[in-house]
KERO-67068 format. One record per residue (C-alpha): residue number from 1; residue in one letter; x, y, z. Coordinates in steps of 0.1 Angstrom, whole numbers. Layout:
<atoms>
ATOM   seq   type    east   north      up
ATOM   NUM      a       X       Y       Z
...
</atoms>
This chain:
<atoms>
ATOM   seq   type    east   north      up
ATOM     1      m    1051   -1504   -1068
ATOM     2      n    1074   -1532   -1078
ATOM     3      f    1062   -1540   -1114
ATOM     4      t    1085   -1570   -1119
ATOM     5      r    1064   -1589   -1094
ATOM     6      w    1035   -1591   -1118
ATOM     7      s    1053   -1588   -1151
ATOM     8      a    1061   -1625   -1149
ATOM     9      r    1024   -1633   -1146
ATOM    10      l    1015   -1617   -1180
ATOM    11      p    1001   -1643   -1203
ATOM    12      g    1029   -1662   -1221
ATOM    13      t    1056   -1652   -1198
ATOM    14      q    1057   -1685   -1179
ATOM    15      r    1058   -1705   -1213
ATOM    16      r    1087   -1684   -1226
ATOM    17      a    1106   -1688   -1192
ATOM    18      a    1101   -1726   -1193
ATOM    19      a    1113   -1727   -1230
ATOM    20      r    1144   -1707   -1220
ATOM    21      a    1151   -1730   -1191
ATOM    22      d    1147   -1761   -1213
ATOM    23      h    1170   -1745   -1238
ATOM    24      g    1196   -1736   -1213
ATOM    25      v    1196   -1772   -1199
ATOM    26      s    1200   -1788   -1233
ATOM    27      q    1228   -1764   -1244
ATOM    28      r    1247   -1761   -1211
ATOM    29      g    1281   -1780   -1209
ATOM    30      d    1312   -1776   -1189
ATOM    31      g    1322   -1741   -1185
ATOM    32      a    1288   -1728   -1198
ATOM    33      v    1275   -1696   -1183
ATOM    34      p    1244   -1704   -1161
ATOM    35      p    1214   -1686   -1171
ATOM    36      a    1211   -1666   -1141
ATOM    37      r    1246   -1651   -1148
ATOM    38      a    1237   -1646   -1183
ATOM    39      e    1209   -1624   -1175
ATOM    40      h    1233   -1598   -1161
ATOM    41      l    1257   -1597   -1191
ATOM    42      p    1254   -1564   -1209
ATOM    43      d    1244   -1567   -1246
ATOM    44      d    1278   -1555   -1260
ATOM    45      a    1300   -1575   -1235
ATOM    46      p    1322   -1602   -1252
ATOM    47      h    1320   -1637   -1241
ATOM    48      p    1350   -1647   -1219
ATOM    49      d    1355   -1678   -1240
ATOM    50      a    1355   -1660   -1274
ATOM    51      p    1391   -1663   -1288
ATOM    52      d    1391   -1629   -1305
ATOM    53      g    1372   -1610   -1277
ATOM    54      t    1340   -1607   -1297
ATOM    55      a    1306   -1617   -1283
ATOM    56      d    1296   -1654   -1288
ATOM    57      t    1264   -1653   -1308
ATOM    58      g    1249   -1682   -1293
ATOM    59      s    1254   -1672   -1257
ATOM    60      a    1246   -1636   -1266
ATOM    61      g    1212   -1648   -1280
ATOM    62      a    1205   -1667   -1249
ATOM    63      a    1214   -1636   -1228
ATOM    64      g    1192   -1615   -1249
ATOM    65      a    1163   -1637   -1246
ATOM    66      a    1168   -1641   -1209
ATOM    67      g    1172   -1604   -1204
ATOM    68      v    1135   -1597   -1211
ATOM    69      d    1127   -1605   -1175
ATOM    70      g    1151   -1577   -1164
ATOM    71      l    1135   -1549   -1186
ATOM    72      p    1120   -1520   -1167
ATOM    73      v    1084   -1529   -1171
ATOM    74      r    1070   -1493   -1165
ATOM    75      a    1092   -1479   -1193
ATOM    76      v    1078   -1506   -1217
ATOM    77      l    1042   -1500   -1207
ATOM    78      d    1046   -1462   -1209
ATOM    79      r    1057   -1466   -1246
ATOM    80      i    1030   -1491   -1256
ATOM    81      p    1006   -1474   -1281
ATOM    82      g     977   -1495   -1265
ATOM    83      l     959   -1482   -1235
ATOM    84      v     970   -1499   -1203
ATOM    85      a     956   -1494   -1167
ATOM    86      l     962   -1515   -1137
ATOM    87      v     937   -1517   -1108
ATOM    88      h     934   -1538   -1076
ATOM    89      g     910   -1546   -1050
ATOM    90      p     873   -1552   -1049
ATOM    91      e     868   -1515   -1058
ATOM    92      h     893   -1517   -1086
ATOM    93      r     914   -1488   -1073
ATOM    94      v     938   -1472   -1098
ATOM    95      a     973   -1483   -1095
ATOM    96      y     987   -1472   -1128
ATOM    97      v     978   -1458   -1162
ATOM    98      n    1002   -1455   -1192
ATOM    99      d    1010   -1424   -1213
ATOM   100      a     986   -1437   -1241
ATOM   101      y     957   -1440   -1215
ATOM   102      v     964   -1404   -1203
ATOM   103      a     965   -1390   -1238
ATOM   104      a     931   -1407   -1247
ATOM   105      f     912   -1401   -1214
ATOM   106      g     934   -1376   -1193
ATOM   107      d     953   -1381   -1161
ATOM   108      r     939   -1405   -1136
ATOM   109      p     945   -1401   -1098
ATOM   110      p     960   -1432   -1082
ATOM   111      g     942   -1449   -1054
ATOM   112      a     907   -1438   -1063
ATOM   113      p     881   -1464   -1072
ATOM   114      a     876   -1470   -1109
ATOM   115      r     838   -1462   -1108
ATOM   116      e     850   -1426   -1100
ATOM   117      a     884   -1423   -1115
ATOM   118      l     878   -1443   -1147
ATOM   119      p     844   -1433   -1159
ATOM   120      e     853   -1445   -1194
ATOM   121      l     854   -1481   -1181
ATOM   122      d     818   -1476   -1168
ATOM   123      e     808   -1462   -1202
ATOM   124      l     823   -1492   -1219
ATOM   125      s     803   -1514   -1194
ATOM   126      l     836   -1530   -1182
ATOM   127      l     831   -1527   -1145
ATOM   128      p     811   -1558   -1143
ATOM   129      l     837   -1575   -1165
ATOM   130      l     865   -1565   -1140
ATOM   131      d     845   -1581   -1112
ATOM   132      q     841   -1612   -1132
ATOM   133      v     879   -1615   -1139
ATOM   134      l     886   -1607   -1102
ATOM   135      r     864   -1636   -1090
ATOM   136      s     873   -1662   -1117
ATOM   137      a     910   -1653   -1121
ATOM   138      r     906   -1659   -1158
ATOM   139      p     912   -1633   -1186
ATOM   140      r     882   -1618   -1206
ATOM   141      t     880   -1599   -1238
ATOM   142      v     854   -1578   -1253
ATOM   143      k     855   -1566   -1288
ATOM   144      s     848   -1532   -1304
ATOM   145      r     832   -1513   -1276
ATOM   146      r     825   -1477   -1285
ATOM   147      t     828   -1446   -1264
ATOM   148      s     808   -1415   -1266
ATOM   149      g     837   -1398   -1283
ATOM   150      g     833   -1421   -1313
ATOM   151      r     864   -1443   -1307
ATOM   152      s     862   -1480   -1306
ATOM   153      y     883   -1503   -1284
ATOM   154      t     889   -1540   -1280
ATOM   155      v     896   -1546   -1243
ATOM   156      t     913   -1575   -1226
ATOM   157      c     913   -1578   -1188
ATOM   158      t     939   -1601   -1173
ATOM   159      p     941   -1611   -1136
ATOM   160      l     974   -1607   -1117
ATOM   161      e     988   -1603   -1083
ATOM   162      t    1000   -1568   -1071
ATOM   163      a    1017   -1557   -1040
ATOM   164      e     983   -1546   -1027
ATOM   165      g     966   -1579   -1035
ATOM   166      p     947   -1593   -1066
ATOM   167      g     943   -1570   -1094
ATOM   168      v     934   -1567   -1130
ATOM   169      l     954   -1554   -1159
ATOM   170      v     933   -1536   -1185
ATOM   171      f     946   -1535   -1221
ATOM   172      a     926   -1515   -1247
ATOM   173      a     935   -1515   -1284
ATOM   174      d     921   -1487   -1306
ATOM   175      v     901   -1505   -1334
ATOM   176      t     881   -1474   -1345
ATOM   177      d     894   -1478   -1382
ATOM   178      h     884   -1515   -1383
ATOM   179      a     850   -1509   -1366
ATOM   180      e     843   -1480   -1390
ATOM   181      a     851   -1503   -1420
ATOM   182      a     830   -1531   -1406
ATOM   183      e     802   -1507   -1400
ATOM   184      r     804   -1495   -1438
ATOM   185      l     804   -1530   -1449
ATOM   186      r     772   -1538   -1428
ATOM   187      t     755   -1507   -1440
ATOM   188      s     762   -1516   -1476
ATOM   189      e     751   -1552   -1470
ATOM   190      r     719   -1539   -1452
ATOM   191      r     711   -1516   -1481
ATOM   192      q     716   -1544   -1506
ATOM   193      r     694   -1566   -1485
ATOM   194      e     667   -1538   -1482
ATOM   195      t     668   -1533   -1520
ATOM   196      a     663   -1571   -1526
ATOM   197      v     635   -1573   -1500
ATOM   198      t     618   -1543   -1516
ATOM   199      l     620   -1557   -1550
ATOM   200      q     607   -1591   -1537
ATOM   201      r     578   -1575   -1519
ATOM   202      s     570   -1552   -1549
ATOM   203      l     569   -1582   -1572
ATOM   204      l     544   -1601   -1549
ATOM   205      p     507   -1592   -1552
ATOM   206      q     499   -1562   -1530
ATOM   207      e     462   -1573   -1526
ATOM   208      l     450   -1608   -1531
ATOM   209      e     420   -1612   -1555
ATOM   210      e     390   -1623   -1537
ATOM   211      p     370   -1652   -1553
ATOM   212      d     333   -1656   -1546
ATOM   213      d     337   -1691   -1533
ATOM   214      l     369   -1691   -1514
ATOM   215      r     384   -1672   -1484
ATOM   216      i     422   -1668   -1490
ATOM   217      a     451   -1654   -1469
ATOM   218      a     489   -1654   -1477
ATOM   219      t     520   -1646   -1456
ATOM   220      y     556   -1640   -1470
ATOM   221      q     584   -1635   -1445
ATOM   222      p     620   -1630   -1457
ATOM   223      g     649   -1647   -1441
ATOM   224      g     669   -1633   -1413
ATOM   225      t     695   -1605   -1417
ATOM   226      e     722   -1631   -1422
ATOM   227      a     703   -1647   -1451
ATOM   228      a     700   -1633   -1486
ATOM   229      v     664   -1628   -1499
ATOM   230      g     653   -1658   -1520
ATOM   231      g     626   -1661   -1548
ATOM   232      d     595   -1673   -1530
ATOM   233      w     562   -1661   -1546
ATOM   234      y     525   -1667   -1545
ATOM   235      d     494   -1655   -1565
ATOM   236      v     457   -1659   -1567
ATOM   237      i     441   -1654   -1602
ATOM   238      t     403   -1654   -1608
ATOM   239      l     396   -1671   -1641
ATOM   240      g     360   -1663   -1646
ATOM   241      g     331   -1686   -1644
ATOM   242      g     336   -1691   -1608
ATOM   243      r     370   -1708   -1611
ATOM   244      t     402   -1696   -1594
ATOM   245      a     438   -1704   -1600
ATOM   246      l     462   -1705   -1571
ATOM   247      v     500   -1705   -1575
ATOM   248      i     531   -1708   -1553
ATOM   249      g     568   -1712   -1563
ATOM   250      d     603   -1709   -1552
ATOM   251      v     632   -1698   -1574
ATOM   252      m     664   -1715   -1564
ATOM   253      g     692   -1691   -1553
ATOM   254      r     692   -1659   -1534
ATOM   255      g     694   -1621   -1538
ATOM   256      v     682   -1597   -1564
ATOM   257      r     687   -1622   -1593
ATOM   258      a     663   -1648   -1578
ATOM   259      a     639   -1621   -1571
ATOM   260      a     640   -1608   -1607
ATOM   261      v     635   -1643   -1621
ATOM   262      m     605   -1648   -1597
ATOM   263      g     589   -1616   -1611
ATOM   264      q     592   -1628   -1646
ATOM   265      l     577   -1662   -1638
ATOM   266      r     548   -1646   -1618
ATOM   267      t     540   -1624   -1646
ATOM   268      a     541   -1652   -1671
ATOM   269      v     518   -1673   -1649
ATOM   270      r     492   -1647   -1649
ATOM   271      a     494   -1644   -1687
ATOM   272      y     491   -1682   -1692
ATOM   273      a     463   -1684   -1667
ATOM   274      r     442   -1661   -1689
ATOM   275      l     443   -1688   -1715
ATOM   276      d     424   -1710   -1690
ATOM   277      l     446   -1740   -1699
ATOM   278      p     448   -1772   -1677
ATOM   279      p     475   -1770   -1648
ATOM   280      h     499   -1792   -1665
ATOM   281      e     499   -1773   -1698
ATOM   282      v     505   -1741   -1679
ATOM   283      l     536   -1757   -1663
ATOM   284      q     547   -1769   -1697
ATOM   285      l     548   -1732   -1709
ATOM   286      l     565   -1720   -1677
ATOM   287      d     592   -1747   -1681
ATOM   288      g     602   -1735   -1715
ATOM   289      l     601   -1698   -1704
ATOM   290      a     623   -1706   -1674
ATOM   291      t     649   -1721   -1696
ATOM   292      e     649   -1691   -1718
ATOM   293      i     651   -1666   -1688
ATOM   294      d     682   -1682   -1674
ATOM   295      p     694   -1718   -1682
ATOM   296      q     713   -1719   -1649
ATOM   297      q     682   -1710   -1627
ATOM   298      i     656   -1735   -1618
ATOM   299      a     624   -1731   -1598
ATOM   300      t     597   -1752   -1582
ATOM   301      c     560   -1744   -1586
ATOM   302      v     524   -1755   -1580
ATOM   303      y     496   -1743   -1602
ATOM   304      a     461   -1754   -1591
ATOM   305      v     426   -1746   -1602
ATOM   306      h     395   -1747   -1580
ATOM   307      d     361   -1751   -1597
ATOM   308      p     332   -1749   -1571
ATOM   309      n     309   -1770   -1592
ATOM   310      e     334   -1799   -1591
ATOM   311      g     345   -1796   -1554
ATOM   312      r     381   -1805   -1563
ATOM   313      l     414   -1788   -1566
ATOM   314      v     431   -1798   -1598
ATOM   315      y     469   -1791   -1597
ATOM   316      a     502   -1797   -1613
ATOM   317      s     535   -1797   -1595
ATOM   318      a     570   -1789   -1608
ATOM   319      g     592   -1804   -1581
ATOM   320      h     572   -1786   -1553
ATOM   321      l     561   -1797   -1520
ATOM   322      p     527   -1815   -1517
ATOM   323      i     495   -1795   -1510
ATOM   324      l     478   -1803   -1477
ATOM   325      v     440   -1803   -1475
ATOM   326      r     420   -1807   -1444
ATOM   327      d     384   -1816   -1451
ATOM   328      e     353   -1808   -1430
ATOM   329      n     357   -1840   -1408
ATOM   330      g     394   -1829   -1399
ATOM   331      t     410   -1856   -1421
ATOM   332      i     443   -1845   -1439
ATOM   333      h     448   -1852   -1475
ATOM   334      r     482   -1848   -1492
ATOM   335      g     485   -1841   -1529
ATOM   336      d     516   -1861   -1536
ATOM   337      e     512   -1873   -1571
ATOM   338      p     519   -1864   -1599
ATOM   339      t     551   -1844   -1594
ATOM   340      g     575   -1834   -1623
ATOM   341      p     609   -1820   -1622
ATOM   342      p     615   -1783   -1614
ATOM   343      l     610   -1755   -1641
ATOM   344      g     640   -1749   -1662
ATOM   345      t     651   -1785   -1666
ATOM   346      g     632   -1790   -1698
ATOM   347      g     622   -1821   -1718
ATOM   348      w     596   -1833   -1693
ATOM   349      l     557   -1837   -1698
ATOM   350      h     539   -1826   -1667
ATOM   351      a     506   -1842   -1656
ATOM   352      s     477   -1829   -1635
ATOM   353      g     463   -1845   -1604
ATOM   354      s     435   -1836   -1581
ATOM   355      v     425   -1835   -1544
ATOM   356      p     391   -1831   -1529
ATOM   357      l     382   -1795   -1518
ATOM   358      g     346   -1795   -1508
ATOM   359      p     327   -1770   -1485
ATOM   360      g     342   -1769   -1451
ATOM   361      s     377   -1777   -1464
ATOM   362      t     410   -1759   -1459
ATOM   363      a     442   -1762   -1482
ATOM   364      v     477   -1750   -1476
ATOM   365      l     503   -1743   -1502
ATOM   366      y     539   -1735   -1490
ATOM   367      t     575   -1732   -1498
ATOM   368      d     602   -1752   -1484
ATOM   369      g     614   -1727   -1459
ATOM   370      l     583   -1736   -1437
ATOM   371      v     592   -1772   -1433
ATOM   372      e     629   -1777   -1442
ATOM   373      r     655   -1778   -1413
ATOM   374      r     691   -1787   -1415
ATOM   375      d     690   -1812   -1386
ATOM   376      e     659   -1833   -1400
ATOM   377      d     645   -1848   -1430
ATOM   378      i     620   -1826   -1450
ATOM   379      d     594   -1854   -1447
ATOM   380      e     595   -1848   -1410
ATOM   381      g     588   -1812   -1416
ATOM   382      v     558   -1819   -1438
ATOM   383      a     545   -1845   -1412
ATOM   384      a     548   -1818   -1385
ATOM   385      l     530   -1793   -1408
ATOM   386      e     501   -1818   -1413
ATOM   387      h     499   -1822   -1375
ATOM   388      a     497   -1785   -1371
ATOM   389      l     470   -1781   -1398
ATOM   390      a     449   -1807   -1382
ATOM   391      g     446   -1785   -1352
ATOM   392      a     446   -1751   -1367
ATOM   393      t     413   -1735   -1369
ATOM   394      g     399   -1699   -1375
ATOM   395      t     402   -1676   -1405
ATOM   396      p     428   -1682   -1433
ATOM   397      q     450   -1654   -1419
ATOM   398      v     448   -1669   -1383
ATOM   399      i     458   -1704   -1398
ATOM   400      c     487   -1688   -1417
ATOM   401      d     500   -1673   -1385
ATOM   402      r     495   -1705   -1364
ATOM   403      l     513   -1726   -1390
ATOM   404      i     543   -1703   -1390
ATOM   405      r     545   -1702   -1352
ATOM   406      a     542   -1741   -1351
ATOM   407      a     570   -1744   -1375
ATOM   408      g     592   -1722   -1354
ATOM   409      v     598   -1695   -1380
ATOM   410      t     613   -1663   -1364
ATOM   411      a     625   -1630   -1376
ATOM   412      d     661   -1645   -1379
ATOM   413      h     649   -1676   -1399
ATOM   414      d     675   -1687   -1424
ATOM   415      d     652   -1691   -1453
ATOM   416      d     623   -1673   -1470
ATOM   417      v     589   -1686   -1461
ATOM   418      a     557   -1681   -1483
ATOM   419      v     523   -1696   -1471
ATOM   420      l     491   -1696   -1490
ATOM   421      v     458   -1708   -1471
ATOM   422      l     424   -1710   -1488
ATOM   423      q     390   -1722   -1474
ATOM   424      h     360   -1733   -1491
ATOM   425      p     334   -1724   -1464
ATOM   426      a     303   -1745   -1458
ATOM   427      r     275   -1719   -1461
ATOM   428      k     243   -1725   -1444
ATOM   429      g     212   -1704   -1436
ATOM   430      s     208   -1671   -1452
ATOM   431      a     244   -1672   -1465
ATOM   432      g     236   -1705   -1483
ATOM   433      e     207   -1689   -1500
ATOM   434      l     231   -1667   -1519
ATOM   435      f     249   -1696   -1534
ATOM   436      r     228   -1716   -1556
ATOM   437      n     232   -1741   -1586
ATOM   438      a     209   -1754   -1612
ATOM   439      a     216   -1775   -1645
ATOM   440      l     198   -1790   -1674
ATOM   441      e     209   -1816   -1697
ATOM   442      l     203   -1809   -1733
ATOM   443      l     200   -1837   -1759
ATOM   444      g     198   -1814   -1790
ATOM   445      g     171   -1811   -1815
ATOM   446      v     147   -1782   -1822
ATOM   447      e     132   -1784   -1788
ATOM   448      a     166   -1777   -1770
ATOM   449      a     165   -1739   -1772
ATOM   450      p     130   -1734   -1761
ATOM   451      r     137   -1758   -1731
ATOM   452      a     168   -1739   -1722
ATOM   453      r     149   -1705   -1722
ATOM   454      a     121   -1718   -1701
ATOM   455      f     145   -1734   -1677
ATOM   456      a     166   -1702   -1674
ATOM   457      s     135   -1681   -1668
ATOM   458      g     121   -1704   -1641
ATOM   459      v     154   -1706   -1622
ATOM   460      l     161   -1668   -1624
ATOM   461      t     125   -1661   -1613
ATOM   462      s     129   -1685   -1582
ATOM   463      w     162   -1667   -1574
ATOM   464      r     142   -1635   -1573
ATOM   465      f     163   -1615   -1597
ATOM   466      a     152   -1580   -1608
ATOM   467      p     132   -1580   -1643
ATOM   468      d     161   -1564   -1662
ATOM   469      l     188   -1589   -1649
ATOM   470      h     162   -1619   -1654
ATOM   471      d     158   -1609   -1691
ATOM   472      l     195   -1605   -1696
ATOM   473      g     203   -1639   -1681
ATOM   474      v     176   -1656   -1703
ATOM   475      l     189   -1638   -1734
ATOM   476      a     226   -1650   -1726
ATOM   477      a     214   -1685   -1719
ATOM   478      s     195   -1686   -1751
ATOM   479      e     225   -1673   -1772
ATOM   480      l     250   -1697   -1755
ATOM   481      v     227   -1728   -1762
ATOM   482      a     220   -1717   -1798
ATOM   483      n     258   -1714   -1804
ATOM   484      s     264   -1749   -1788
ATOM   485      l     235   -1764   -1809
ATOM   486      q     250   -1749   -1841
ATOM   487      h     287   -1756   -1835
ATOM   488      g     290   -1783   -1809
ATOM   489      i     279   -1819   -1804
ATOM   490      p     262   -1837   -1776
ATOM   491      p     263   -1841   -1748
ATOM   492      m     252   -1806   -1738
ATOM   493      r     245   -1789   -1704
ATOM   494      l     232   -1756   -1694
ATOM   495      r     243   -1746   -1659
ATOM   496      l     234   -1716   -1639
ATOM   497      r     252   -1706   -1608
ATOM   498      r     246   -1675   -1585
ATOM   499      t     270   -1663   -1558
ATOM   500      d     267   -1634   -1534
ATOM   501      r     284   -1612   -1561
ATOM   502      r     276   -1625   -1595
ATOM   503      l     253   -1647   -1618
ATOM   504      i     272   -1672   -1639
ATOM   505      i     258   -1689   -1669
ATOM   506      e     277   -1718   -1687
ATOM   507      v     271   -1741   -1715
ATOM   508      t     292   -1772   -1722
ATOM   509      d     293   -1796   -1751
ATOM   510      g     314   -1823   -1766
ATOM   511      d     332   -1803   -1793
ATOM   512      d     367   -1788   -1783
ATOM   513      h     366   -1760   -1810
ATOM   514      l     366   -1727   -1790
ATOM   515      p     343   -1699   -1802
ATOM   516      r     357   -1665   -1809
ATOM   517      r     340   -1631   -1811
ATOM   518      r     339   -1619   -1847
ATOM   519      r     323   -1590   -1866
ATOM   520      a     293   -1602   -1885
ATOM   521      e     284   -1584   -1917
ATOM   522      p     249   -1569   -1923
ATOM   523      a     239   -1597   -1946
ATOM   524      d     252   -1626   -1924
ATOM   525      e     225   -1647   -1908
ATOM   526      t     248   -1661   -1880
ATOM   527      g     279   -1650   -1860
ATOM   528      r     262   -1625   -1838
ATOM   529      g     256   -1649   -1808
ATOM   530      i     289   -1644   -1790
ATOM   531      a     290   -1607   -1797
ATOM   532      i     256   -1603   -1781
ATOM   533      v     267   -1623   -1750
ATOM   534      a     299   -1602   -1748
ATOM   535      t     280   -1569   -1751
ATOM   536      i     253   -1576   -1724
ATOM   537      a     275   -1596   -1699
ATOM   538      s     302   -1583   -1675
ATOM   539      n     326   -1609   -1688
ATOM   540      w     327   -1640   -1709
ATOM   541      g     352   -1668   -1719
ATOM   542      s     356   -1703   -1730
ATOM   543      r     380   -1732   -1722
ATOM   544      r     385   -1769   -1731
ATOM   545      t     372   -1794   -1706
ATOM   546      p     395   -1823   -1694
ATOM   547      g     374   -1851   -1709
ATOM   548      g     373   -1834   -1744
ATOM   549      g     349   -1807   -1754
ATOM   550      k     346   -1771   -1742
ATOM   551      a     326   -1749   -1719
ATOM   552      v     315   -1713   -1727
ATOM   553      w     305   -1691   -1700
ATOM   554      c     295   -1656   -1691
ATOM   555      e     288   -1637   -1658
ATOM   556      f     267   -1608   -1646
ATOM   557      v     279   -1587   -1616
ATOM   558      l     250   -1584   -1592
ATOM   559      p     241   -1551   -1576
ATOM   560      d     252   -1545   -1541
ATOM   561      r     227   -1558   -1516
ATOM   562      p     213   -1531   -1491
</atoms>
């Protein structure tokens, strides 16, 4: 086979030849050697015009460059360390393989089809590529294909003309070392990512607390394999007295550091929530803590409290996206204001706002990964989420899944996503019978305590509680009212509430001094009321009310219904 016919068709050969021709035309003068003659001058032959018989360097350089076309191509290809094979025809019959190819895969019979004679090409899935190169007459390259022997090759297939017709020159470079290094790097990155994801998930609540009045579901989805894990988190905290705190936040940054900061903030939120403070005061405490944890790290957060007696969601936001609420009529409400700066900025007084959350309502708290896209404004993403929420029905978990699908979040999403969905069901019929409220306004005076005991006894009797629970409830109501009469100021209110799981008794008054449990001495005539309540009740607590004053409550866990 005449290899010089297709050697001139290798990529770059035409450009080099054209450059040499231009150089020859520009340099040639009278008596200059034409390029065709210069090609045949031996490397050590002196130029005839040289005065001392030495070779002329300029002409010799031109001769050396032009002499590339005269090199024996087969000898060159045999010495190339890369693997070279030449095939021709629609069946890609073997025309030539070089020594490196033979050393790697063994001798290959010429004239046989590639599917039979070159099984390694089939193993690398290159036969369809040969067909494509032959049809399109354009070169193609595939990178880092691995054989069963463990070697990796980058293969370039170049179309050319042979004596037998159109053919393909296959050049394979062994990139095993590079591929193994890349695989080690990918393995290391994958392990680091798995560590961060494991840390992130371990810091999130493994099981959500289940309030009596709300149904809640949450979803966390880390970013794709190309994105480092972020610091998104959520939590549900039952505060007692029927109230529930809901939290969602996002630490700026990626990786293990962001996840670690997130874990510290989440733990702090749970601790501050037990103080039963208003939402804006909780964020004030978190802001100072975030500055101490890492002055370079900031986080956004929403802290909200739901009280079924008020039918509202009271919240405070530190630079976070607005809460969305769909009421029982399908209308979407957005909790836009007030919004303070992110946690960790310091020097800002946060404020609390509220949004209606009555029976039949659904609320969504989420992080920016759900609505933020690089090619659109974030307000457009929030508006699209509102539209999706308006049409999403079902359980909280179903709504979580539908919102994520509607937002186009997939496994290779470029950011973490956390979604928290809560519903306040509208209970009717037999389910509604398990959720009752009763309240009595107390004006003070000596008749307040007997009125409170009579009211509590009548309500608990109508709710058909067992005699022992009835008596404990009346005793707890009497002690809480007596404590309020002695240490509080009007207006006073006694409220009884039952759910399907507990009985809650709460007394409010106008004094903001919170009671505490103390040990009364045998000679003391007072100081035993709170101790009695703490002893007979399953749980008790107190908090300051927004308008000034306090609420003291206790609750009894109901026996399981048959």
